[in-house]
N, CA, C and O atoms as a MOPAC input file, in Angstrom:
PM7 MOZYME 1SCF
protein

 N     19.74900 1    11.85300 1   -58.92400 1
 C     18.66400 1    12.79600 1   -58.81700 1
 C     17.93200 1    12.56900 1   -57.48700 1
 O     17.65100 1    11.42700 1   -57.12400 1
 N     17.62100 1    13.65700 1   -56.75800 1
 C     16.95500 1    13.55800 1   -55.46400 1
 C     15.48300 1    13.24700 1   -55.64500 1
 O     14.83700 1    13.71000 1   -56.58500 1
 N     14.96900 1    12.44500 1   -54.71600 1
 C     13.55300 1    12.08300 1   -54.75800 1
 C     12.70300 1    13.22000 1   -54.22100 1
 O     13.08800 1    13.88900 1   -53.26200 1
 N     11.56600 1    13.43600 1   -54.82700 1
 C     10.60600 1    14.42000 1   -54.31500 1
 C      9.80200 1    13.77300 1   -53.20700 1
 O      9.31800 1    12.65100 1   -53.35800 1
 N      9.65600 1    14.47100 1   -52.09800 1
 C      8.84600 1    13.94600 1   -51.00300 1
 C      7.38200 1    14.19600 1   -51.29900 1
 O      7.00000 1    15.27600 1   -51.75000 1
 N      6.56500 1    13.18000 1   -51.04000 1
 C      5.13100 1    13.33700 1   -51.21100 1
 C      4.56300 1    14.10000 1   -50.03200 1
 O      4.91500 1    13.83300 1   -48.88300 1
 N      3.70600 1    15.02800 1   -50.30800 1
 C      3.05800 1    15.80300 1   -49.25800 1
 C      1.93000 1    14.99000 1   -48.64300 1
 O      1.16600 1    14.33200 1   -49.34900 1
 N      1.83600 1    15.04200 1   -47.32500 1
 C      0.73800 1    14.35800 1   -46.63600 1
 C     -0.37100 1    15.33100 1   -46.26600 1
 O     -1.35700 1    14.95000 1   -45.63600 1
 N     -0.20600 1    16.59400 1   -46.66200 1
 C     -1.20800 1    17.61000 1   -46.34900 1
 C     -2.42800 1    17.43500 1   -47.23500 1
 O     -2.34400 1    16.85900 1   -48.32000 1
 N     -3.54000 1    17.92600 1   -46.77400 1
 C     -4.77300 1    17.86500 1   -47.54800 1
 C     -4.61100 1    18.69200 1   -48.81600 1
 O     -3.85800 1    19.66600 1   -48.83100 1
 N     -5.30600 1    18.31400 1   -49.86900 1
 C     -5.21600 1    19.08200 1   -51.11200 1
 C     -5.57800 1    20.53900 1   -50.86600 1
 O     -6.56500 1    20.83500 1   -50.19200 1
 N     -4.78600 1    21.43900 1   -51.40800 1
 C     -5.02600 1    22.87000 1   -51.25100 1
 C     -4.52800 1    23.43800 1   -49.94300 1
 O     -4.62400 1    24.64600 1   -49.72600 1
 N     -3.99200 1    22.59700 1   -49.05300 1
 C     -3.55800 1    23.06300 1   -47.73500 1
 C     -2.37600 1    24.00100 1   -47.82000 1
 O     -2.23300 1    24.88500 1   -46.97600 1
 N     -1.50900 1    23.82900 1   -48.83400 1
 C     -0.34600 1    24.69700 1   -48.93600 1
 C     -0.74200 1    26.13200 1   -49.22700 1
 O     -0.00800 1    27.06300 1   -48.89700 1
 N     -1.91200 1    26.31500 1   -49.85100 1
 C     -2.38700 1    27.65000 1   -50.18200 1
 C     -3.18200 1    28.29100 1   -49.04800 1
 O     -3.38700 1    29.50500 1   -49.03900 1
 N     -3.62800 1    27.48100 1   -48.10000 1
 C     -4.45000 1    27.99500 1   -47.00200 1
 C     -3.57700 1    28.73800 1   -46.00100 1
 O     -2.44100 1    28.33400 1   -45.75600 1
 N     -4.08700 1    29.80800 1   -45.42400 1
 C     -3.30200 1    30.50900 1   -44.40200 1
 C     -3.09700 1    29.62300 1   -43.19100 1
 O     -3.98600 1    28.86200 1   -42.80900 1
 N     -1.93700 1    29.72200 1   -42.59700 1
 C     -1.63900 1    28.91300 1   -41.42000 1
 C     -2.23200 1    29.57800 1   -40.19000 1
 O     -2.15100 1    30.79500 1   -40.02700 1
 N     -2.82500 1    28.76800 1   -39.33100 1
 C     -3.37800 1    29.28200 1   -38.07700 1
 C     -2.22600 1    29.55500 1   -37.12500 1
 O     -1.34700 1    28.71500 1   -36.93400 1
 N     -2.24300 1    30.70300 1   -36.55100 1
 C     -1.22000 1    31.07200 1   -35.58200 1
 C     -1.85800 1    31.02900 1   -34.20500 1
 O     -2.82500 1    31.74000 1   -33.92900 1
 N     -1.30900 1    30.19400 1   -33.35400 1
 C     -1.85000 1    30.09500 1   -31.99700 1
 C     -1.36200 1    31.28200 1   -31.18500 1
 O     -0.15800 1    31.47400 1   -31.01600 1
 N     -2.27900 1    32.06400 1   -30.69200 1
 C     -1.94000 1    33.21700 1   -29.86100 1
 C     -2.62500 1    33.04700 1   -28.52300 1
 O     -3.76800 1    32.59500 1   -28.44300 1
 N     -1.92600 1    33.40600 1   -27.49600 1
 C     -2.55100 1    33.38900 1   -26.18500 1
 C     -3.28100 1    34.70700 1   -25.99500 1
 O     -2.71200 1    35.78200 1   -26.18800 1
 N     -4.54800 1    34.61200 1   -25.61500 1
 C     -5.33600 1    35.80500 1   -25.39600 1
 C     -5.08100 1    36.37500 1   -24.01100 1
 O     -4.52000 1    35.70600 1   -23.14300 1
 N     -5.48900 1    37.58700 1   -23.82300 1
 C     -5.39700 1    38.24200 1   -22.52700 1
 C     -6.60900 1    37.84600 1   -21.70500 1
 O     -7.71300 1    37.70200 1   -22.23100 1
 N     -6.39600 1    37.67600 1   -20.42900 1
 C     -7.46400 1    37.26900 1   -19.52700 1
 C     -7.79800 1    38.45700 1   -18.63600 1
 O     -6.94600 1    38.93400 1   -17.88600 1
 N     -9.03400 1    38.93200 1   -18.71600 1
 C     -9.46700 1    40.10200 1   -17.95700 1
 C    -10.59500 1    39.69200 1   -17.01000 1
 O    -11.56000 1    39.04700 1   -17.42100 1
 N    -10.46100 1    40.07100 1   -15.74900 1
 C    -11.51700 1    39.82700 1   -14.76500 1
 C    -12.33200 1    41.10000 1   -14.62400 1
 O    -11.77600 1    42.17800 1   -14.41300 1
 N    -13.65200 1    40.97900 1   -14.74100 1
 C    -14.54800 1    42.12200 1   -14.55300 1
 C    -15.36700 1    41.85700 1   -13.30600 1
 O    -16.09200 1    40.86500 1   -13.22500 1
 N    -15.25000 1    42.74200 1   -12.34000 1
 C    -15.96200 1    42.60500 1   -11.06600 1
 C    -17.03600 1    43.67800 1   -11.02500 1
 O    -16.72900 1    44.86100 1   -10.87900 1
 N    -18.29300 1    43.27400 1   -11.15400 1
 C    -19.41200 1    44.20000 1   -11.32200 1
 C    -20.65500 1    43.58400 1   -10.70800 1
 O    -20.90000 1    42.39000 1   -10.87800 1
 N    -21.44200 1    44.37900 1    -9.99800 1
 C    -22.64600 1    43.84300 1    -9.35800 1
 C    -23.93900 1    44.18800 1   -10.08000 1
 O    -24.99600 1    43.70500 1    -9.67400 1
 N    -23.90600 1    44.99400 1   -11.12000 1
 C    -25.12300 1    45.33100 1   -11.85500 1
 C    -25.64100 1    44.07500 1   -12.55400 1
 O    -24.89500 1    43.41300 1   -13.27600 1
 N    -26.90300 1    43.75200 1   -12.34500 1
 C    -27.46400 1    42.48800 1   -12.82600 1
 C    -27.35400 1    42.25000 1   -14.33700 1
 O    -27.10100 1    41.11500 1   -14.73900 1
 N    -27.52900 1    43.25400 1   -15.18100 1
 C    -27.38400 1    42.96700 1   -16.61400 1
 C    -25.98300 1    42.46400 1   -16.97700 1
 O    -25.82800 1    41.71700 1   -17.94200 1
 N    -24.98200 1    42.85900 1   -16.22800 1
 C    -23.61000 1    42.43000 1   -16.50100 1
 C    -23.16400 1    41.28000 1   -15.61200 1
 O    -22.37100 1    40.43800 1   -16.03000 1
 N    -23.66800 1    41.24500 1   -14.39700 1
 C    -23.14000 1    40.33100 1   -13.38000 1
 C    -23.33900 1    38.85300 1   -13.70300 1
 O    -22.58100 1    38.02000 1   -13.20500 1
 N    -24.31900 1    38.50300 1   -14.50900 1
 C    -24.54100 1    37.08300 1   -14.80000 1
 C    -23.36600 1    36.45500 1   -15.53300 1
 O    -23.19100 1    35.23700 1   -15.48400 1
 N    -22.56300 1    37.25600 1   -16.20500 1
 C    -21.42300 1    36.71600 1   -16.95800 1
 C    -20.09100 1    37.03200 1   -16.28200 1
 O    -19.02900 1    36.70900 1   -16.81500 1
 N    -20.14500 1    37.65500 1   -15.12400 1
 C    -18.93500 1    38.14100 1   -14.47300 1
 C    -18.92800 1    37.75500 1   -13.00500 1
 O    -19.85400 1    37.10700 1   -12.51800 1
 N    -17.87200 1    38.16000 1   -12.30100 1
 C    -17.86700 1    37.99600 1   -10.85200 1
 C    -18.89200 1    38.98900 1   -10.30000 1
 O    -18.71200 1    40.19800 1   -10.44800 1
 N    -19.94900 1    38.50900 1    -9.67700 1
 C    -21.08800 1    39.33900 1    -9.32000 1
 C    -20.96800 1    40.16200 1    -8.06400 1
 O    -21.83900 1    40.99000 1    -7.79600 1
 N    -19.92500 1    39.96900 1    -7.28200 1
 C    -19.71900 1    40.82100 1    -6.11600 1
 C    -18.22200 1    40.85100 1    -5.80200 1
 O    -17.44100 1    40.07200 1    -6.34800 1
 N    -17.84700 1    41.75900 1    -4.91700 1
 C    -16.43200 1    41.93100 1    -4.60300 1
 C    -15.78200 1    40.71100 1    -3.98200 1
 O    -14.61700 1    40.41900 1    -4.25400 1
 N    -16.51800 1    40.00300 1    -3.15700 1
 C    -15.96600 1    38.82100 1    -2.49900 1
 C    -15.61600 1    37.73000 1    -3.52300 1
 O    -14.52400 1    37.16300 1    -3.49000 1
 N    -16.56000 1    37.44600 1    -4.43100 1
 C    -16.31600 1    36.44300 1    -5.47700 1
 C    -15.19100 1    36.87800 1    -6.40500 1
 O    -14.36000 1    36.06700 1    -6.81500 1
 N    -15.17400 1    38.16500 1    -6.73100 1
 C    -14.12000 1    38.68900 1    -7.59900 1
 C    -12.74700 1    38.59000 1    -6.96700 1
 O    -11.76900 1    38.26000 1    -7.63800 1
 N    -12.67200 1    38.87400 1    -5.68600 1
 C    -11.39300 1    38.81300 1    -4.97400 1
 C    -10.87500 1    37.37800 1    -4.91600 1
 O     -9.68100 1    37.13700 1    -5.08900 1
 N    -11.76700 1    36.44000 1    -4.67500 1
 C    -11.36100 1    35.02700 1    -4.66400 1
 C    -10.80600 1    34.62400 1    -6.03000 1
 O     -9.76500 1    33.97200 1    -6.11600 1
 N    -11.50000 1    35.01500 1    -7.08800 1
 C    -11.03800 1    34.69800 1    -8.44300 1
 C     -9.69900 1    35.36500 1    -8.74800 1
 O     -8.79200 1    34.73600 1    -9.29500 1
 N     -9.58600 1    36.63300 1    -8.39300 1
 C     -8.36700 1    37.39500 1    -8.69900 1
 C     -7.15300 1    36.81000 1    -8.00000 1
 O     -6.05600 1    36.81600 1    -8.55900 1
 N     -7.33000 1    36.30700 1    -6.79100 1
 C     -6.20200 1    35.74100 1    -6.04800 1
 C     -5.92900 1    34.27900 1    -6.41100 1
 O     -4.83700 1    33.77000 1    -6.15800 1
 N     -6.92000 1    33.60500 1    -7.00200 1
 C     -6.75700 1    32.19000 1    -7.34100 1
 C     -6.20600 1    31.98300 1    -8.75300 1
 O     -5.51500 1    30.99800 1    -9.01200 1
 N     -6.51000 1    32.90800 1    -9.66300 1
 C     -6.10600 1    32.76100 1   -11.05500 1
 C     -5.24700 1    33.94800 1   -11.47900 1
 O     -5.10800 1    34.92700 1   -10.74500 1
 N     -4.67600 1    33.84200 1   -12.66900 1
 C     -3.85800 1    34.93200 1   -13.19900 1
 C     -4.65800 1    35.69300 1   -14.24300 1
 O     -5.17900 1    35.10700 1   -15.19200 1
 N     -4.74700 1    36.99300 1   -14.05900 1
 C     -5.43300 1    37.86900 1   -15.00000 1
 C     -4.45900 1    38.94600 1   -15.46400 1
 O     -3.57300 1    39.35700 1   -14.71500 1
 N     -4.63100 1    39.39800 1   -16.70100 1
 C     -3.78000 1    40.45800 1   -17.23200 1
 C     -4.26400 1    41.82900 1   -16.77700 1
 O     -3.51100 1    42.80200 1   -16.79800 1
 N     -5.53200 1    41.89500 1   -16.36300 1
 C     -6.11900 1    43.16000 1   -15.93900 1
 C     -7.40600 1    42.87800 1   -15.18000 1
 O     -8.04400 1    41.84400 1   -15.38000 1
 N     -7.77900 1    43.79700 1   -14.31600 1
 C     -9.05700 1    43.71900 1   -13.60400 1
 C     -9.80700 1    45.01700 1   -13.86300 1
 O     -9.25300 1    46.10100 1   -13.68500 1
 N    -11.06400 1    44.91400 1   -14.28300 1
 C    -11.97200 1    46.05900 1   -14.35400 1
 C    -12.83200 1    45.97500 1   -13.10700 1
 O    -13.54300 1    44.98900 1   -12.91500 1
 N    -12.78100 1    46.97800 1   -12.26600 1
 C    -13.35500 1    46.89300 1   -10.92600 1
 C    -14.36300 1    47.99700 1   -10.64800 1
 O    -14.06600 1    49.18000 1   -10.81600 1
 N    -15.55500 1    47.60300 1   -10.22300 1
 C    -16.56800 1    48.54700 1    -9.75700 1
 C    -16.23700 1    48.88500 1    -8.30500 1
 O    -15.75500 1    48.02400 1    -7.56900 1
 N    -16.48800 1    50.11500 1    -7.88600 1
 C    -16.20200 1    50.50100 1    -6.50100 1
 C    -17.31200 1    50.12200 1    -5.53400 1
 O    -17.04000 1    49.64100 1    -4.43400 1
 N    -18.56000 1    50.33500 1    -5.93500 1
 C    -19.68300 1    50.12000 1    -5.03900 1
 C    -20.30600 1    48.75500 1    -5.33400 1
 O    -21.01000 1    48.58100 1    -6.32800 1
 N    -20.03000 1    47.78500 1    -4.44400 1
 C    -20.53100 1    46.41300 1    -4.60800 1
 C    -20.86600 1    45.83700 1    -3.24600 1
 O    -20.37300 1    46.31600 1    -2.22500 1
 N    -21.71600 1    44.79300 1    -3.22600 1
 C    -22.01700 1    44.12900 1    -1.95200 1
 C    -20.85600 1    43.23800 1    -1.50200 1
 O    -19.96100 1    42.91400 1    -2.28300 1
 N    -20.89400 1    42.86000 1    -0.25700 1
 C    -19.94900 1    41.95700 1     0.41500 1
 C    -18.57500 1    42.58400 1     0.58000 1
 O    -18.16800 1    42.85700 1     1.70800 1
 N    -17.85300 1    42.81900 1    -0.49700 1
 C    -16.55500 1    43.50800 1    -0.43800 1
 C    -16.60300 1    44.60500 1    -1.49200 1
 O    -16.79700 1    44.31800 1    -2.67300 1
 N    -16.42900 1    45.86700 1    -1.07800 1
 C    -16.45700 1    46.94200 1    -2.06900 1
 C    -15.11600 1    47.01900 1    -2.80100 1
 O    -14.18900 1    46.26600 1    -2.50100 1
 N    -15.03000 1    47.93200 1    -3.75600 1
 C    -13.82000 1    48.05200 1    -4.56100 1
 C    -12.57800 1    48.36300 1    -3.74700 1
 O    -11.48700 1    47.89200 1    -4.06900 1
 N    -12.73500 1    49.15100 1    -2.69500 1
 C    -11.58200 1    49.49800 1    -1.84900 1
 C    -11.08700 1    48.26300 1    -1.09500 1
 O     -9.88200 1    48.03100 1    -0.99000 1
 N    -12.02800 1    47.47300 1    -0.57100 1
 C    -11.65700 1    46.23300 1     0.11000 1
 C    -11.02400 1    45.23800 1    -0.85100 1
 O    -10.11000 1    44.49900 1    -0.48600 1
 N    -11.52500 1    45.22900 1    -2.08900 1
 C    -10.94400 1    44.36800 1    -3.11700 1
 C     -9.47900 1    44.73200 1    -3.32800 1
 O     -8.60800 1    43.86200 1    -3.34900 1
 N     -9.22100 1    46.02100 1    -3.48400 1
 C     -7.84400 1    46.47200 1    -3.71800 1
 C     -6.93400 1    46.13100 1    -2.53900 1
 O     -5.78000 1    45.75100 1    -2.73500 1
 N     -7.44500 1    46.26300 1    -1.32700 1
 C     -6.64600 1    45.91700 1    -0.14600 1
 C     -6.36800 1    44.41700 1    -0.07400 1
 O     -5.30500 1    44.00200 1     0.38900 1
 N     -7.32200 1    43.60200 1    -0.53100 1
 C     -7.17600 1    42.14700 1    -0.44800 1
 C     -6.48100 1    41.50800 1    -1.64400 1
 O     -6.16000 1    40.32000 1    -1.61400 1
 N     -6.24800 1    42.28400 1    -2.68900 1
 C     -5.61400 1    41.74500 1    -3.88600 1
 C     -4.15300 1    41.43700 1    -3.59200 1
 O     -3.38900 1    42.33000 1    -3.22600 1
 N     -3.76400 1    40.17100 1    -3.75100 1
 C     -2.41800 1    39.72800 1    -3.38400 1
 C     -1.44600 1    39.73100 1    -4.55400 1
 O     -0.23600 1    39.63800 1    -4.34800 1
 N     -1.94700 1    39.83300 1    -5.76300 1
 C     -1.09300 1    39.78400 1    -6.94300 1
 C     -0.94200 1    41.17900 1    -7.53200 1
 O     -1.82400 1    42.02600 1    -7.39000 1
 N      0.18000 1    41.40300 1    -8.19000 1
 C      0.38400 1    42.68200 1    -8.87500 1
 C     -0.29200 1    42.59200 1   -10.23400 1
 O      0.27700 1    42.08800 1   -11.20200 1
 N     -1.50500 1    43.08700 1   -10.28000 1
 C     -2.31300 1    43.05800 1   -11.48800 1
 C     -2.81100 1    44.46400 1   -11.76400 1
 O     -3.30500 1    45.12100 1   -10.84800 1
 N     -2.69900 1    44.95000 1   -13.00000 1
 C     -3.25800 1    46.27800 1   -13.30600 1
 C     -4.76900 1    46.28600 1   -13.06100 1
 O     -5.47300 1    45.34400 1   -13.42300 1
 N     -5.25000 1    47.36300 1   -12.44300 1
 C     -6.67600 1    47.48400 1   -12.13800 1
 C     -7.17800 1    48.79500 1   -12.69900 1
 O     -6.57200 1    49.84600 1   -12.48700 1
 N     -8.29600 1    48.73100 1   -13.42100 1
 C     -8.99900 1    49.93400 1   -13.86600 1
 C    -10.26900 1    50.01300 1   -13.03300 1
 O    -11.07900 1    49.08600 1   -13.03100 1
 N    -10.43700 1    51.12500 1   -12.32400 1
 C    -11.59400 1    51.30600 1   -11.45400 1
 C    -12.70000 1    51.98600 1   -12.22500 1
 O    -12.49300 1    53.02200 1   -12.85800 1
 N    -13.88900 1    51.38400 1   -12.16300 1
 C    -15.08700 1    51.94100 1   -12.81000 1
 C    -16.04100 1    52.40000 1   -11.71600 1
 O    -16.16000 1    51.75400 1   -10.67500 1
 N    -16.70600 1    53.49900 1   -11.95100 1
 C    -17.67100 1    53.95300 1   -10.95800 1
 C    -18.77300 1    54.75800 1   -11.63700 1
 O    -18.54100 1    55.46700 1   -12.61600 1
 N    -19.95200 1    54.63000 1   -11.10000 1
 C    -21.07300 1    55.41500 1   -11.59600 1
 C    -21.40400 1    56.51400 1   -10.59300 1
 O    -22.52900 1    57.01300 1   -10.55800 1
 N    -20.43800 1    56.88200 1    -9.79400 1
 C    -20.64300 1    57.95200 1    -8.81400 1
 C    -20.46700 1    59.29300 1    -9.52000 1
 O    -19.40200 1    59.58700 1   -10.06300 1
 N    -21.52800 1    60.10200 1    -9.50600 1
 C    -21.57400 1    61.40100 1   -10.14400 1
 C    -20.27000 1    61.99200 1   -10.37500 1
 O    -20.17900 1    63.09600 1   -10.91200 1

């Protein structure tokens, strides 16, 4: 007769749902409006440095920003990354 293996899992663990490790998507938001900018790349120059230094799945980009505008950002972007352009221009 085969021996039953003792479980080393915590009691009730077999009934608990298993955590599935998923890699999230990384999105860079480049925006100069102060209510948003504190949590994001606050100008085009900082955003461009981040975009070229790290890997992002997408960039949300404002067109009108200080230092480097959205057009300059697009020209300086060295990686093939999808970009969605946002603008508050009428």
